[in-house]
C-alpha positions as a printed Julia matrix, in Angstrom:
434×3 Matrix{Float64}:
   2.76    6.1     6.65
   3.43    6.79   10.45
   2.47    8.96   12.91
   2.16   12.88   12.7
   4.6    14.59   14.47
   2.39   16.66   15.15
 -12.44   31.16  -16.8
 -10.15   30.83  -19.26
 -10.9    33.45  -21.42
 -11.39   32.5   -25.41
  -7.34   33.71  -26.39
  -4.8    30.85  -26.18
  -5.94   29.34  -29.54
  -3.42   26.59  -29.38
  -5.23   25.29  -25.83
  -9.17   25.23  -27.19
  -7.9    23.7   -30.28
  -6.23   21.29  -28.1
  -9.87   21.2   -25.51
 -11.93   20.83  -29.2
 -14.33   24.04  -27.64
 -14.31   26.51  -25.02
 -14.64   27.38  -20.9
 -15.23   30.6   -20.45
 -16.48   31.17  -16.89
 -14.92   32.81  -13.17
 -13.97   30.56  -11.03
 -17.12   28.73  -10.08
 -18.22   28.3    -6.39
 -21.07   26.07   -7.44
 -20.23   23.04   -5.46
 -21.61   19.1    -6.7
 -23.65   17.34   -4.46
 -21.78   14.07   -2.24
 -21.76   11.03   -2.58
 -20.68    9.18    0.66
 -19.14    6.35   -0.88
 -16.14    7.82   -2.83
 -16.15   11.2    -0.37
 -17.46   12.61   -4.2
 -18.55   16.0    -4.47
 -17.63   19.68   -2.26
 -16.7    20.98   -5.71
 -17.81   22.98   -8.1
 -18.91   21.62  -11.26
 -16.25   22.1   -13.71
 -14.21   18.43  -11.64
 -17.2    16.83  -13.31
 -17.12   16.52  -17.45
 -19.37   18.39  -19.54
 -18.77   16.23  -22.44
 -17.5    13.08  -23.39
 -14.78   11.83  -21.66
 -11.94   11.52  -24.36
 -10.51    8.32  -25.6
  -7.17    9.74  -26.09
  -5.05   10.24  -22.94
  -4.11   13.3   -22.1
  -6.66   14.8   -23.86
  -7.75   18.3   -22.41
 -11.2    18.48  -21.36
 -12.09   21.82  -19.38
  -9.95   24.92  -18.28
 -10.74   27.77  -16.51
  -8.53   30.72  -14.89
  -7.74   30.64  -11.34
  -7.76   33.3    -8.25
  -4.05   34.81   -8.19
  -3.99   36.26   -4.49
  -4.26   32.4    -4.38
  -1.65   30.71   -5.79
   2.19   30.39   -5.1
   3.47   34.15   -5.06
   5.65   34.25   -8.16
   2.94   32.82  -10.52
   1.43   35.44  -13.14
  -1.53   33.21  -14.47
  -3.1    29.46  -12.79
  -5.06   27.65  -15.34
  -7.53   24.95  -13.69
  -7.41   21.92  -16.07
  -9.65   19.01  -16.87
  -8.22   15.98  -18.76
  -8.6    12.57  -19.41
  -6.34    9.54  -18.31
  -6.9     6.02  -17.56
  -8.05    4.66  -14.62
  -4.39    2.91  -13.11
  -6.13    0.46  -10.75
  -8.63   -1.39  -13.17
  -8.09   -0.25  -17.05
 -12.05    0.22  -16.57
 -11.65    2.7   -20.11
 -10.9     7.24  -19.65
 -11.6     9.2   -16.58
 -11.07   12.7   -15.76
  -8.39   14.18  -13.84
  -7.97   17.53  -12.69
  -5.21   19.74  -11.81
  -3.48   23.03  -12.01
  -0.94   25.13  -14.45
   0.91   27.84  -12.66
   3.16   30.2   -14.68
   5.93   32.23  -14.25
   6.19   35.96  -14.88
   7.83   37.58  -17.48
   8.01   36.12  -20.87
   8.5    32.59  -21.77
  12.03   32.01  -23.32
  12.68   30.87  -27.18
  11.02   27.55  -26.67
   8.69   27.97  -23.87
   9.55   27.4   -20.07
  10.87   23.94  -18.71
   9.13   22.17  -17.1
   8.77   21.52  -13.21
   6.05   18.29  -12.62
   4.99   18.75   -8.52
   3.25   15.86   -6.78
   1.97   16.5    -4.56
   1.96   15.29   -0.88
  -1.16   13.97    1.49
  -3.71   16.14    1.89
  -7.13   13.67    2.04
  -9.12   11.61   -0.35
 -12.17   14.07    0.05
 -12.61   15.72   -3.18
 -12.37   18.98   -1.41
  -9.08   18.07   -0.34
  -7.21   18.93   -4.0
  -4.8    21.14   -4.37
  -6.67   22.25   -7.25
  -9.62   23.11   -5.29
  -8.39   24.23   -1.68
  -5.39   25.6    -2.53
  -1.85   25.81   -0.81
  -0.23   24.94    2.08
   2.24   27.97    2.85
   5.41   25.27    3.24
   3.95   24.23   -0.73
   3.82   28.04   -1.92
   6.92   28.85   -0.26
   8.44   25.3    -2.79
   6.35   26.16   -5.91
   7.4    29.84   -5.27
  11.15   28.9    -5.15
  10.39   27.11   -8.63
   8.78   29.81  -10.43
  11.28   31.72   -9.52
  13.74   29.63  -11.21
  11.64   29.86  -14.32
   9.84   26.99  -14.54
   5.97   26.07  -15.62
   4.63   24.36  -12.51
   2.44   21.28  -13.83
   0.32   20.07  -11.04
  -2.42   17.16  -11.28
  -4.59   16.34   -8.22
  -4.68   12.53   -8.9
  -7.0    10.47   -9.69
 -10.62   10.65   -7.53
  -9.13   13.9    -6.22
 -11.72   16.73   -7.04
 -13.56   14.06   -9.76
 -16.01   11.37   -9.36
 -14.81    7.79   -7.86
 -12.32    7.29   -4.93
  -8.69    8.0    -4.64
  -6.35    4.93   -5.17
  -4.24    6.85   -2.47
  -0.4     6.12   -2.59
  -0.68    4.04   -5.61
   2.14    4.28   -7.82
  -0.16    3.6   -11.5
  -2.87    5.93  -11.23
  -1.03    8.61   -9.81
   1.81    8.21  -12.26
  -0.7     8.0   -15.16
  -2.53   10.53  -13.58
   1.27   12.49  -13.72
   2.14   11.84  -17.24
  -1.0    12.67  -18.68
  -1.3    15.74  -17.03
   1.8    17.01  -19.0
   0.62   16.02  -22.2
  -2.61   17.63  -21.38
  -0.15   21.21  -20.88
   1.97   20.62  -23.81
  -1.11   20.27  -26.3
  -2.24   23.1   -24.67
   0.7    25.63  -24.44
   3.28   24.42  -27.22
   4.24   28.24  -27.13
   4.48   28.4   -23.23
   6.21   25.37  -22.33
   8.96   23.36  -23.27
   8.88   18.98  -23.33
  11.5    19.58  -20.63
  10.5    17.78  -17.22
  11.75   16.89  -13.64
   9.67   15.39  -11.96
   9.17   16.89   -8.45
   6.84   14.95   -5.12
   7.07   15.13   -1.63
   5.57   12.31    0.59
   2.6    10.72   -1.48
   4.26   13.22   -4.21
   7.1    10.92   -4.67
   5.52    6.91   -4.52
   3.65    9.15   -7.61
   6.48   10.63   -9.18
   8.83    7.58   -9.19
   5.55    6.2   -10.81
   5.6     8.4   -13.13
   9.32    8.08  -13.91
   9.28    4.14  -14.0
   5.49    4.67  -16.17
   7.03    6.65  -18.7
   9.4     5.0   -20.83
   6.61    2.62  -22.14
   3.76    4.72  -21.6
   4.7     8.06  -22.24
   7.82    8.07  -24.1
   7.12   11.25  -26.05
   7.72   13.26  -22.42
  11.13   14.73  -22.63
  11.77   13.72  -19.36
  15.19   14.4   -17.72
  14.81   13.77  -13.74
  13.16   13.06  -10.85
  13.71   14.98   -7.37
  11.76   13.58   -3.64
  11.51   14.65   -0.38
  10.34   12.07    2.46
   9.67    9.57    0.31
   7.02    7.33    0.78
   6.77    4.19   -1.42
   8.57    0.91   -1.96
   9.59   -1.18   -4.5
  10.07   -4.99   -5.61
  13.23   -6.18   -4.49
  15.0    -9.34   -4.44
  15.34  -11.32   -1.0
  19.11  -10.44    0.07
  19.1    -7.43   -0.48
  20.22   -4.27    1.95
  17.32   -3.1     3.49
  17.01   -3.01    7.25
  13.71   -3.03    9.89
  10.88   -1.23    8.32
   8.25   -0.63   12.12
   4.86   -1.81   11.7
   4.13    1.34   12.51
   4.45    2.3     9.29
   3.42   -0.23    6.49
   0.41   -1.89    8.87
  -3.64   -0.54    9.11
  -4.0    -1.38   12.23
  -0.99    0.04   13.94
  -0.08    3.07   12.27
  -1.5     6.25   12.8
  -5.12    6.41   12.58
  -5.81    9.03   10.13
  -3.59    7.72    8.18
  -4.79    3.94    8.71
  -8.17    5.71    7.66
  -7.02    7.33    4.28
  -5.67    4.09    3.19
  -9.3     2.01    3.88
 -10.94    4.69    2.87
  -8.56    5.39   -0.09
  -6.78    3.12   -1.34
  -9.13   -0.25   -0.4
 -11.91    1.2    -1.32
 -10.51    2.14   -4.84
  -9.33   -1.74   -4.91
 -13.1    -3.17   -3.9
 -15.58    0.1    -4.89
 -18.3    -2.26   -5.06
 -18.12   -2.9    -0.64
 -18.3     0.2     1.18
 -15.53    0.19    3.23
 -17.62    1.27    6.59
 -18.27   -2.62    6.61
 -14.86   -3.19    7.89
 -15.24   -0.33   10.45
 -15.85   -0.36   14.13
 -18.72    2.37   15.6
 -15.04    5.07   16.09
 -13.91    3.54   12.61
 -17.68    5.05   11.48
 -16.84    8.35   12.9
 -13.97    8.89   11.45
 -14.93    7.38    8.51
 -17.01   10.33    8.29
 -14.32   13.25    8.38
 -12.04   11.48    5.75
 -15.5    11.3     3.63
 -16.04   14.94    3.8
 -12.86   16.36    4.65
  -9.31   16.51    4.84
  -6.13   15.83    6.91
  -5.26   17.77    9.55
  -9.85   17.45   10.4
  -8.77   13.57   10.25
  -5.68   14.15   13.01
  -8.22   16.39   15.06
 -10.98   13.72   14.84
  -8.6    10.93   16.38
  -7.06   13.89   18.62
 -10.5    13.98   20.35
 -12.44   10.43   19.78
  -8.52    9.48   21.62
  -8.8     6.41   19.55
  -5.73    4.68   17.83
  -5.96    2.27   14.71
  -6.63   -0.91   16.23
 -10.09   -0.01   17.41
 -10.94    1.8    14.07
 -11.45   -1.75   12.29
 -12.79   -5.22   12.66
 -12.13   -8.87   11.46
 -13.17   -8.21    7.61
 -10.1    -5.75    7.42
  -7.42   -8.47    5.35
  -9.81   -9.19    2.84
 -10.47   -5.55    2.21
  -6.61   -5.02    1.96
  -6.31   -7.77   -0.28
  -3.98   -6.35   -3.4
  -3.04   -3.48   -1.21
   0.69   -4.44   -1.62
   1.1    -5.08   -5.17
  -0.59   -1.52   -6.2
   1.45   -0.09   -3.38
   4.65   -1.82   -4.65
   6.76   -0.83   -8.15
   7.94   -4.01   -9.64
  11.32   -2.62   -9.92
  13.61   -0.04   -8.37
  15.39    0.57  -12.31
  14.5     4.52  -12.73
  15.4     5.59  -16.55
  16.49    9.08  -14.76
  18.72   10.7   -12.13
  16.71   10.84   -8.94
  17.23   13.53   -5.87
  16.31   12.17   -2.77
  16.57   14.11    0.6
  15.3    12.76    3.53
  15.24   14.59    6.79
  16.48   12.4     9.94
  14.02   13.9    11.77
  11.04   12.45    9.94
   9.22   10.41   12.49
   5.79   10.79    9.72
   7.02    8.7     6.87
  10.37    7.07    8.74
  14.02    7.13    7.72
  14.54    3.54    7.45
  11.96    3.1     4.62
  13.59    5.97    3.0
  16.61    4.38    3.06
  15.38    0.9     1.45
  14.44    2.55   -1.46
  17.65    5.07   -2.1
  19.23    1.59   -1.65
  16.82   -0.31   -3.76
  17.46    1.9    -6.52
  21.43    2.43   -6.36
  21.49   -1.64   -6.52
  19.67   -1.31   -9.77
  21.74    0.71  -11.46
  19.45    3.99  -10.7
  22.06    7.36  -10.36
  20.4     8.41   -7.31
  21.87   11.63   -5.49
  20.71   11.45   -1.51
  20.89   14.29    0.76
  20.38   13.74    4.15
  19.17   16.59    6.25
  19.89   16.73   10.41
  17.85   17.63   12.46
  14.82   18.23    9.81
  11.31   16.26    9.6
   9.27   15.47    6.86
   7.65   19.01    6.5
  11.01   21.14    7.51
  13.26   18.75    4.84
  11.11   20.15    2.33
  12.28   23.78    1.68
  15.75   22.82    3.23
  16.24   20.3    -0.08
  15.85   23.12   -2.51
  19.37   24.33   -1.98
  20.42   20.29   -3.45
  17.76   19.97   -5.82
  18.18   22.69   -7.91
  21.77   22.59   -8.69
  20.71   19.36   -9.35
  18.48   20.32  -11.66
  20.15   23.1   -12.85
  22.89   20.91  -13.64
  20.6    18.69  -15.71
  19.72   21.82  -17.48
  22.6    22.56  -18.72
  22.94   18.96  -20.2
  25.21   17.74  -17.38
  25.09   14.57  -15.31
  24.83   15.58  -11.54
  26.48   13.87   -9.04
  25.89   10.52   -7.43
  25.4     8.9    -4.01
  25.18    5.36   -4.06
  28.69    4.08   -2.94
  28.75    5.94   -0.25
  24.41    5.56    1.35
  24.48    3.84    4.59
  21.6     3.23    7.53
  20.3     6.52    8.85
  19.82    4.68   12.39
  16.92    5.75   14.55
  14.47    9.31   14.31
  16.68   12.62   15.48
  15.07   14.82   17.63
  13.75   18.05   15.91
  16.04   21.15   15.6
  13.85   24.42   16.59
  12.94   27.49   14.94
  12.91   26.19   11.5
  10.05   26.92    9.37
   7.63   24.5     9.41
   9.79   21.73   10.92
   6.85   20.29   13.15
């Protein structure tokens, strides 16, 4: 990524059966100790499994009710869940992943509500940045409220290592994809009468790669999940493509840790690279300025990193020493989805003023999917930024999903896509269009 511009009661029998027990407690404020290396700690004891982690992925471990006043408008109930998944980095065995389930108001229809599986954008790599713990921004609250009002349950993973012990493999499609799919399994097993096995994967920014990674993995990893489509905005993902693919150059500020925005560079090294090199402390590749940024990354979240970078007036090339290239070994392979053939229709929304993720990379991702035979509808929003395009895109993504819900195939635009050109200026007076 580039520079920024700017307790559940014991009343739900099916879920308790899936859990093999009951966690009865109010939302906890007791915080666990902090492990500096992986940004662990600062969250409640809920985020550490109180029993052996089940070997079957998608098994709920424990759960608790959430404070409704902190949830998006239109949620009648929120349930924080800890469930089993598979380590998507080194396949070392079962791990615990956290997330949440948000229910809309009203009585569920026969067969249950359909599902929006929400894959969140970048928050940070420290445990305290997990959305099920820290809550949502006003932008995301508005976005999720709209899906709730349309009659969808929202199932939202925090991703591997975010909230739970261990490093967070930031932007890696396999661990994020496993987290998404196993969270859906746990939700469906826990609430079979309230939640319908009809799913659309919805992701923004970091979450776009998680959604597409989950979609790519689903046919072989979780074929029982009835995934019908994918909705993405602010795409941050990559596909392995042939040398002759119709791609446009991507500036190095979006791909090279030593040239990108220093906050995103720090998340890449402290999260992505640290997960690939778990036995090596990331600080061995950092300068004095880098270690100051590291202290923030391990204990706070994205905007705190922005503030620290501004305070230090530090560029990313001043954060790292000569050991960085070796520490980054394996990064590109873990980030890149092996091919661009997605088995479900994909909606992609791009703000043409998106200087944070860039526009060329988003075009390349769409072009790769189209070339691979994926059914893609790409909508471009003049003057909309990385943030601004999220809610604006609802005017197109909700009809896309409702067409799928009705059993029809939405339109596609692969025959007419073209490179977007330079990043546009942002339109003023549009909510969140910073």
